[in-house]
N, C-alpha and C positions, 0 to 999 in steps of 0.2 A: 580135187575138191574134198575128198574124204580126209586127206591129211590136214587141211585147213580146219575142218570141223573138229578133228581130234585135238589140235593145238588149242583151239578156242575152248573146248571142253576142259582141257587140262588147266588152262589159265583160270577159268571160272571155278574149278574145284580148289585150286590153290588160294584164290581170293576168299572163298567160303571158309576154308580151313583157317586162314589168318583171322577172319572175322570171329569165328568160333573161339579161337585161342584167346583173342582179346576179351571176348565176352566173359571168359573165365578169370580174367585179371580184375583190375580195379581202375576206376577213374576218380581222380582227385581234382577238385576245382580250386582255383585261387580267386577268392572273392572277398571284398571288404578287408583287404590286407591280412587274410588268414586262409589257411587250408580248410576245405570243407569237412575233412575228417582229421581228427587228432592222431588216428592210428588206423592202418589197414593191414589185413593179413592176406597173403597170397601164397601160392605154391611155387616152388622152384621151377623155373622155366616160363613163368607167367610174367605179364607186364603191368606196369602202372602208367596210365595216361595222365599227364598233368595239363589241365586246360585252364588258360588264363581268362577269367570272366571279368577281371578288373579293367578299368579304363586306362590303366598305366602298365608299365613294364615290370616284370619280375625276373629273377635269376635263381631258379631252383637248383639246389646242388646237395650232394652228400660227400663227406670226406671219410665215411666209415670204411675201414680197411676191407678190401675185397668186394666192396659194394659201392665204390665211389662213382659219381657221375656229376656232370655240370651241364645244365641246359643252356647256359649263357643267357643272352638277352632273349626274353620271350615276351613279345608285344601282346597287347590286348587282342583277344580273339584267336590267338595261336594256341596250339596244343602240341605236346611232345610225348613220345612213348619211351619208357625205360624198361628193359627186360632184366629180370633178376634170375640168374642161373644158380645161385648158391643160397643155402639156408643161412639164416641169421637175422639180425635186426639192423636196419639202416636208419640213422638219424638224418632227417631231411630239413633243410632251412632255405630261406631266401636271402641272398647276399645283399639285396637292396633294402629289405624290411626284416631286420634281425629278430623281430618278435614272432615271425612266421616260422613255426616249428611243427614237425610231425614225425611219426615213426612208421616204418614199413617192416612188418614181420614176414619173413619168408620161411615157410615150412616145407617138409618133404611131401 
């Protein structure tokens, strides 16, 4: 019984640590065919959550060397997290709505 309690305690600690780590990152909303922020700054090792508040699909991506990602089809109400491990600037766009652009600055 003690072993089960220890496993549960460890799982709860890990979940709390993940929540705290995300709280130190940023959340960017996709709404009205634009990003909620034109630019965000985070530290290396932190994440940005992209949350689609629009009633239609988006495809958020970056082709920035060393910081590239592609969320593919992200339907209304969905959110995705991208972790940035290296410093630099990432140019972010939506493949479906080319007017949607933003920048992510990653510092030490």
